[in-house]
C-alpha positions in Angstrom: -114.0 -15.6 93.5 -110.1 -15.8 94.0 -108.2 -12.6 94.7 -106.1 -13.6 91.5 -109.2 -13.5 89.5 -110.3 -10.3 90.6 -106.7 -8.9 90.2 -106.6 -10.0 86.6 -110.0 -8.3 85.7 -108.7 -5.0 87.2 -105.3 -5.5 85.7 -107.0 -6.0 82.2 -109.5 -3.0 82.8 -106.4 -0.8 83.6 -104.6 -2.0 80.1 -107.6 -1.4 78.3 -108.3 2.1 79.5 -104.4 2.8 78.5 -105.3 1.7 75.1 -108.0 3.7 74.8 -106.2 6.8 76.2 -108.4 7.3 79.2 -107.4 9.4 82.3 -103.9 8.5 83.3 -104.5 9.2 87.0 -107.7 6.5 86.8 -105.5 4.0 85.1 -102.8 4.3 87.6 -105.6 3.9 90.5 -106.8 0.8 88.9 -103.4 -1.0 88.1 -102.3 -0.2 91.7 -105.5 -1.7 92.9 -105.0 -4.8 90.9 -101.4 -5.2 92.7 -103.0 -4.8 96.2 -105.7 -7.2 95.6 -103.4 -9.9 94.4 -101.1 -9.4 97.3 -104.0 -9.6 100.1 -103.2 -11.9 103.0 -107.1 -12.9 102.8 -109.9 -13.9 100.5 -111.5 -10.5 99.6 -114.6 -12.2 98.6 -115.3 -12.9 102.5 -115.4 -9.2 103.0 -118.4 -6.9 103.0 -118.8 -3.6 100.9 -117.6 -1.2 103.6 -114.6 -3.6 104.5 -113.6 -3.3 100.7 -113.8 0.2 100.6 -111.3 0.3 103.4 -108.7 -1.7 101.9 -105.6 0.4 101.3 -105.0 1.2 97.7 -108.9 0.6 96.6 -111.1 3.5 97.4 -114.6 3.9 97.0 -114.9 3.7 93.2 -112.4 0.8 92.7 -114.1 -1.2 95.7 -117.5 -0.5 94.0 -116.1 -2.4 90.9 -114.8 -5.2 93.1 -118.0 -5.7 94.6 -119.9 -5.6 91.4 -117.5 -8.3 90.2 -118.1 -10.5 93.6 -121.7 -10.2 93.2 -122.4 -10.7 89.3 -119.2 -12.2 88.0 -118.6 -9.3 85.7 -117.9 -5.5 85.6 -120.0 -3.3 83.5 -117.1 -1.0 82.7 -114.8 -3.8 81.7 -117.7 -5.2 79.3 -118.0 -1.9 77.7 -114.4 -1.3 76.9 -114.3 -4.9 75.9 -117.0 -4.4 73.4 -114.9 -1.3 71.8 -111.9 -3.4 71.6 -111.0 -6.1 68.8 -110.6 -9.5 70.5 -107.2 -10.0 68.7 -106.0 -6.8 70.5 -107.1 -8.0 73.9 -105.2 -11.2 73.1 -102.1 -9.2 72.4 -102.1 -8.2 76.0 -101.1 -11.6 77.0 -97.6 -11.4 74.7 -94.7 -10.8 77.0 -92.9 -7.9 75.8 -95.6 -5.6 74.5 -97.6 -3.6 76.8 -100.5 -1.3 76.1 -98.2 1.8 74.6 -96.8 -0.9 72.1 -100.2 -2.2 71.1 -101.7 1.2 70.5 -98.8 1.6 68.0 -99.5 -1.7 66.4 -103.2 -1.2 66.4 -103.7 2.5 65.4 -100.5 3.0 63.5 -100.1 -0.3 61.8 -103.6 -1.4 61.5 -102.9 -4.6 63.0 -105.8 -6.3 65.0 -104.8 -9.6 66.0 -101.8 -12.2 66.5 -101.8 -13.7 63.4 -101.6 -10.2 61.6 -98.8 -9.3 64.1 -96.9 -12.5 63.2 -97.1 -11.7 59.6 -96.0 -8.0 60.1 -92.9 -9.3 62.1 -92.0 -11.6 59.2 -92.4 -8.5 56.7 -90.2 -6.5 59.0 -92.8 -3.8 59.5 -92.3 -3.6 63.1 -88.6 -2.3 63.2 -89.6 1.1 61.6 -92.6 1.6 64.0 -92.2 4.0 67.2 -90.8 2.0 70.3 -89.9 -0.9 68.4 -86.6 -2.2 66.9 -85.2 -5.4 65.4 -84.7 -7.0 69.0 -88.1 -6.3 70.0 -89.5 -7.7 66.8 -87.6 -10.8 67.1 -88.7 -11.5 70.8 -92.3 -11.0 69.7 -92.1 -13.3 66.9 -90.5 -16.1 69.1 -93.3 -15.7 71.6 -96.2 -16.0 69.0 -94.3 -19.1 67.5 -94.4 -20.6 71.1 -98.1 -19.7 71.3 -98.7 -21.4 67.9 -96.6 -24.4 69.0 -99.1 -24.9 72.1 -101.8 -25.4 69.6 -100.3 -28.5 68.5 -100.1 -27.4 64.9 -97.1 -26.1 62.8 -96.5 -24.5 59.3 -95.3 -26.7 56.8 -92.4 -24.3 56.5 -91.8 -24.5 60.4 -91.4 -28.3 60.2 -89.2 -28.1 56.8 -85.9 -27.3 58.8 -86.3 -30.0 61.4 -87.2 -32.5 58.7 -84.0 -31.7 56.9 -81.8 -31.9 59.8 -83.6 -34.8 61.5 -83.5 -36.9 58.3 -79.8 -36.6 57.9 -79.3 -37.3 61.6 -81.5 -40.4 61.6 -79.8 -41.7 58.3 -76.4 -41.4 59.9 -77.4 -43.1 63.2 -79.1 -45.9 60.9 -75.9 -46.5 59.1 -74.1 -47.0 62.2 -76.4 -50.1 63.1 -77.2 -51.4 59.6 -76.0 -50.3 56.0 -78.8 -49.9 53.1 -82.0 -49.6 55.5 -84.9 -48.0 53.9 -85.8 -44.7 55.0 -88.4 -42.0 54.1 -90.9 -39.5 55.6 -94.6 -40.2 55.3 -97.8 -38.5 56.4 -98.9 -35.1 56.2 -95.4 -33.8 55.5 -95.1 -36.0 52.4 -98.5 -35.0 51.2 -97.5 -31.1 51.5 -100.2 -30.2 53.7 -100.2 -26.7 54.7 -100.3 -27.4 58.3 -98.4 -30.5 60.3 -99.6 -32.0 63.5 -96.9 -35.0 63.5 -93.9 -36.2 61.5 -93.9 -39.8 60.4 -90.7 -41.3 59.7 -90.6 -44.9 58.2 -87.6 -47.4 58.5 -87.3 -50.8 56.7 -84.5 -52.9 58.0 -83.1 -56.5 57.8 -82.8 -56.5 61.4 -85.7 -54.2 63.0 -84.9 -55.6 66.6 -81.4 -54.1 66.1 -82.6 -51.0 65.2 -85.1 -50.7 68.1 -82.4 -51.8 70.7 -80.0 -49.0 69.2 -82.7 -46.4 69.9 -81.1 -45.4 72.9 -77.9 -44.3 71.0 -79.8 -41.7 69.3 -79.2 -38.9 71.4 -81.3 -36.1 69.4 -84.5 -37.3 70.8 -85.8 -39.5 73.4 -88.4 -42.1 71.8 -90.7 -43.9 73.8 -92.1 -47.3 72.6 -95.9 -47.4 71.9 -96.2 -50.3 70.0 -94.0 -52.9 68.7 -93.5 -50.9 65.5 -94.1 -47.3 66.7 -91.9 -45.2 68.9 -92.7 -41.4 69.5 -90.8 -38.4 70.7 -91.3 -34.7 70.6 -89.1 -32.2 69.2 -87.6 -29.1 71.4 -90.5 -26.7 70.1 -93.2 -29.6 70.6 -93.7 -31.0 67.2 -94.6 -34.7 67.8 -92.2 -37.2 66.0 -93.2 -40.7 65.0 -90.9 -43.4 64.1 -92.2 -46.6 62.4 -89.8 -49.3 62.2 -90.5 -52.5 59.9 -88.7 -55.5 58.2 -87.4 -54.4 54.7 -89.9 -56.5 53.0 -93.1 -54.4 54.5 -91.4 -51.1 53.8 -93.3 -49.8 50.9 -96.7 -51.1 52.0 -96.4 -49.1 55.3 -94.8 -46.1 53.6 -97.9 -45.9 51.5 -100.4 -46.8 54.3 -98.9 -43.9 56.2 -98.6 -41.4 53.7 -102.1 -41.2 52.0 -105.4 -40.3 53.2 -107.3 -43.0 54.7 -109.8 -43.1 51.9 -107.2 -43.1 49.2 -105.1 -45.9 51.0 -108.1 -48.1 51.5 -109.6 -48.1 47.9 -105.9 -48.6 46.4 -105.5 -51.7 48.6 -108.5 -53.2 47.5 -107.6 -53.3 43.9 -103.8 -54.1 44.7 -103.8 -56.6 47.6 -101.5 -56.3 50.5 -98.0 -57.1 49.0 -95.2 -57.3 49.5 -94.1 -54.8 47.1 -90.8 -53.8 45.6 -91.8 -50.2 45.6 -94.6 -47.8 45.8 -94.9 -47.7 41.9 -95.7 -51.4 42.2 -98.5 -51.0 44.3 -100.3 -48.7 41.9 -99.5 -51.2 39.0 -100.9 -54.0 40.6 -104.2 -52.0 41.2 -104.4 -51.1 37.4 -103.6 -47.4 38.2 -101.2 -44.7 37.0 -98.8 -43.9 39.8 -100.3 -41.1 42.1 -97.8 -38.8 43.6 -98.0 -38.3 47.4 -99.5 -34.8 47.3 -102.3 -35.8 45.4 -103.6 -38.9 47.8 -106.2 -37.2 49.4 -109.5 -39.1 48.6 -110.8 -36.9 46.0 -110.9 -37.7 42.2 -107.1 -39.0 41.9 -108.2 -42.4 41.8 -110.6 -42.2 38.9 -108.2 -39.9 36.9 -105.6 -42.7 37.7 -107.7 -45.5 36.3 -108.4 -43.3 33.2 -104.6 -42.5 32.9 -105.6 -38.8 33.2 -103.6 -37.5 36.1 -102.3 -34.1 35.5 -98.7 -33.5 34.6 -98.0 -31.3 38.0 -96.3 -28.0 37.9 -92.7 -27.8 39.2 -90.5 -25.2 40.5 -88.4 -25.1 37.6 -91.3 -24.5 35.3 -91.7 -20.7 37.0 -90.5 -18.0 34.7 -90.9 -14.9 36.6 -92.4 -13.6 40.3 -95.2 -11.6 40.4 -96.8 -9.6 43.3 -93.6 -8.2 45.3 -93.0 -5.3 47.3 -90.1 -3.0 48.0 -89.0 -0.1 49.8 -91.4 2.1 47.8 -93.9 0.8 50.3 -93.3 -1.8 53.0 -90.5 -3.8 51.4 -87.1 -4.4 52.8 -85.0 -4.3 49.9 -85.1 -1.6 46.9 -86.7 -2.1 43.6 -83.3 -2.9 41.8 -82.0 -5.1 44.6 -85.4 -7.2 44.0 -84.9 -7.2 40.3 -81.4 -8.2 40.3 -81.7 -10.9 42.7 -84.5 -12.3 40.5 -82.4 -11.9 37.4 -78.9 -13.0 38.5 -79.7 -15.4 41.4 -82.9 -16.9 40.5 -82.6 -16.6 36.7 -86.1 -15.5 36.1 -87.3 -13.8 33.1 -89.3 -11.1 34.6 -90.4 -9.4 38.0 -93.8 -7.8 38.8 -93.5 -5.1 41.1 -96.7 -4.5 43.3 -96.2 -2.1 46.1 -99.3 -1.2 48.2 -101.8 1.4 47.2 -102.5 4.5 48.9 -105.3 3.2 51.4 -102.7 0.9 53.1 -101.1 4.0 54.9 -99.5 1.5 57.5 -97.6 0.0 54.6 -96.6 3.1 53.2 -98.8 3.0 50.3 -98.4 4.9 47.2 -99.9 7.9 46.1 -100.6 9.1 42.7 -97.3 11.2 42.9 -95.2 8.2 43.9 -96.5 6.0 41.5 -95.4 8.5 38.7 -91.9 8.4 40.3 -91.8 4.6 40.7 -92.7 4.2 37.0 -89.8 6.4 36.0 -87.4 4.1 38.2 -88.7 1.1 36.4 -88.4 2.5 33.1 -84.7 3.2 33.7 -84.1 -0.2 35.2 -85.8 -2.0 32.2 -83.2 -0.2 29.9 -80.4 -1.2 32.3 -81.3 -4.8 33.0 -82.8 -5.9 29.6 -83.8 -8.4 28.5 -84.9 -8.9 32.0 -88.2 -6.9 32.6 -90.0 -5.3 35.4 -93.7 -5.1 34.8 -95.5 -2.2 36.4 -98.0 -3.4 39.0 -99.8 -2.6 42.1 -101.5 -4.5 44.9 -104.7 -2.3 45.2 -106.6 -2.4 48.0 -110.2 -3.6 47.5 -112.4 -0.9 49.5 -115.5 -1.7 51.5 -117.8 -1.4 48.7 -115.7 -3.2 46.3 -114.1 -0.7 44.4 -110.4 -0.4 43.7 -108.1 2.1 45.3 -107.4 4.6 42.4 -109.5 6.2 39.4 -109.4 4.6 36.0 -106.8 7.0 34.8 -104.3 5.8 37.4 -105.1 2.1 37.2 -104.5 2.1 33.3 -101.0 3.3 33.8 -100.2 -0.2 35.3 -99.2 -3.4 33.3 -101.3 -5.5 35.8 -103.1 -5.0 38.9 -103.4 -7.4 42.0 -106.7 -6.6 43.8 -106.7 -7.6 47.5 -108.6 -7.1 50.5 -106.8 -5.9 53.9 -109.4 -4.1 55.9 -112.7 -4.9 57.4 -112.6 -8.6 57.4 -115.6 -9.2 59.5 -118.1 -9.0 56.7 -120.7 -11.8 56.7 -120.3 -14.1 53.5 -122.8 -12.5 51.4 -121.3 -9.0 51.6 -117.7 -10.4 51.3 -118.7 -12.4 48.3 -120.2 -9.3 46.7 -117.3 -7.1 47.5 -115.0 -9.5 45.8 -117.1 -9.9 42.7 -117.3 -6.2 42.3 -113.7 -5.8 42.4 -113.2 -8.8 39.9 -115.6 -7.4 37.5 -113.4 -4.1 37.5 -111.7 -4.3 33.9 -108.6 -3.1 35.5 -108.3 -6.2 37.9 -105.9 -8.7 36.6 -105.1 -10.9 39.7 -107.3 -11.6 42.7 -104.6 -11.5 45.5 -105.0 -13.9 48.8 -108.8 -14.5 48.1 -109.9 -14.8 51.7 -107.1 -13.0 53.7 -106.4 -16.2 55.8 -103.4 -16.5 58.0 -103.0 -20.0 59.0 -103.1 -21.1 62.6 -104.2 -17.7 63.5 -106.8 -16.1 61.3 -109.4 -18.0 59.4 -110.0 -15.4 56.8 -113.3 -13.8 55.7 -116.0 -16.2 54.6 -116.7 -16.3 50.9 -119.0 -18.5 48.6 -115.9 -19.7 46.6 -117.8 -21.2 43.9 -119.3 -17.5 43.0 -116.1 -16.1 43.4 -114.3 -18.5 41.2 -117.2 -18.2 38.7 -116.8 -14.5 38.4 -112.9 -14.8 38.0 -113.8 -17.4 35.0 -116.3 -14.9 33.6 -114.1 -11.7 33.6 -110.8 -13.5 32.8 -109.3 -12.7 36.2 -106.4 -14.8 37.5 -106.5 -16.1 41.1 -103.5 -15.9 43.2 -101.8 -18.8 45.3 -100.3 -16.9 47.5 -97.1 -18.5 48.4 -96.3 -17.0 51.9 -96.3 -19.9 54.1 -98.6 -18.2 56.6 -101.4 -17.7 53.7 -101.1 -20.4 50.9 -104.2 -18.7 50.0 -106.4 -20.0 47.3 -107.0 -22.9 49.6 -105.7 -26.1 47.6 -109.1 -27.7 47.9 -110.5 -25.0 45.5 -107.9 -25.3 42.9 -109.3 -28.2 40.9 -113.0 -26.3 40.7 -110.9 -23.0 39.3 -109.1 -25.1 36.7 -112.1 -26.7 35.7 -113.6 -23.5 35.0 -110.7 -22.5 33.0 -109.2 -19.8 35.4 -105.4 -19.3 35.5 -103.7 -19.4 38.8 -100.5 -17.7 39.5 -97.8 -18.7 42.4 -97.0 -15.2 43.9 -94.6 -14.9 46.8 -95.8 -11.5 48.2 -92.1 -11.1 48.8 -91.1 -8.0 50.8 -87.3 -9.0 50.7 -85.1 -10.9 48.5 -85.3 -14.0 50.7 -89.2 -14.1 50.2 -88.9 -15.2 46.6 -87.8 -18.6 47.9 -91.6 -19.0 49.2 -92.5 -19.8 45.7 -91.4 -23.3 46.6 -94.4 -23.5 49.2 -96.7 -22.1 46.4 -95.6 -24.8 44.0 -96.3 -27.5 46.5 -99.9 -26.4 47.3 -100.5 -25.8 43.7 -99.3 -29.4 43.0 -102.0 -30.5 45.8 -104.5 -28.7 43.9 -103.5 -30.3 40.5 -101.9 -27.3 38.9 -100.0 -27.8 35.5 -97.5 -25.4 34.2 -99.7 -24.5 31.3 -102.4 -23.2 33.8 -100.0 -21.1 36.0 -99.7 -17.4 34.7 -96.2 -17.2 35.9 -95.0 -20.1 34.2 -95.5 -18.2 31.0 -92.3 -17.0 29.3 -91.5 -13.3 29.0 -92.9 -13.1 25.5 -96.2 -15.0 26.6 -96.9 -12.9 29.5 -96.3 -9.6 27.7 -98.6 -10.7 25.3 -101.0 -11.6 28.0 -100.8 -8.5 29.5 -101.2 -6.5 26.3 -104.3 -8.5 25.4 -105.8 -7.5 28.7 -105.4 -3.7 28.0 -106.5 -4.0 24.4 -109.6 -5.6 25.7 -110.5 -2.7 28.2 
């Protein structure tokens, strides 16, 4: 075993001891030993136990730990303390800029237990108020986490969006200097609105492809390397793979189509349509005897059968949304005041209503509302509703679903809200049976209106707790509970692969931004994209309802309780 490996184990032990508030002298002693072992001019593994004890800076106790590590490959004390520490907390120790003292605040004060949750908290500005942090530290941590995400080779759709916009404009400008009126579009995962992206596929159709290829060196934004006669690849500055497909104009639409859709979808359509040439993508479907399938639906599910029967859904659009539900203000962990959030929705987004759902009292880390503060917030909402009419603020709450599936307040408090979003934020390690039972109990609570982010997943960083989707959706159908499409690009939960099942069961979905600041409302775009992938229509979306319609909906629920 190399000295560096031993030093790393000792360093980790000292950091974990600090996390668990053990004896400061002992912590310093282990940390000093780690430094000494790392700097030794010889391999410590060649020494006897007696010789190790005599090494300056180690001592008898630490030498015994080193000897145990050399003999067994592990340290009992290290394994014991690791067993008491969440894996995500241990992983955080590898993030530059946060040591054990800051991690204690993150873990114990903010209730954050892994890097995904930490990144989410950075996006919510929750770190800037915490002891020992600030805006600069928060931004540095966020950048390090984004770098770690990039190293996994996948990116959030939202992370790729800005690059796509900039790169598309730059590529088009460059193309125009070589040949006017080239055909150009993005294909692949991005065009299908997949929630995570591994590569960006740009497709070019030119009268003279050879001229475009020979001019690639003049495109200075990226350095493309030839892979085949038609394919050239590069990497963005933050590691996202870029693929450039260059074809004659006559082959453009066929290649745009084949590079966009899921393989099963592409093969089945081309069996019916032939291989072209095609004047546009619509012609491919016309020749196949199919209704045109929008790119986001081309996943090899049931879309071709629906297209044959001319029964494809009329997909929801962003302009269909009439209001925004599930949002937070400075009453809990939001950045902007309740009035700022409402005025932004009314004057900038031209929405008809806002659902305010600050955190409930169990979410202590998010300044959750106790009963007295709920009463005070409701008084402010009443005053704002008079001031901003006809715009309406609905009194909501994001109530934690407790371990046993109950909600966070008594019925006397729950009935004071216009609607309740029930969400899990704690104890995400239940097995599928217990997690499912927990959700179903919350769904069966007569005050639950919307099931918030059903699995608690954080894309690229936390899978979310396992649930029996069908049972949970069936329970929502039976209890007239709406399911959230959490539009935060880190969540996009409910997963679009289960939207069809929910819609077939008659369950309404709601595109909720979970906004913690005014800019967060813009995330509803991502929620709409993912809703479209799932086949969502405006008539099946709660917040595509007008103010009058949603008021009647909420009143109807109250009448039924």
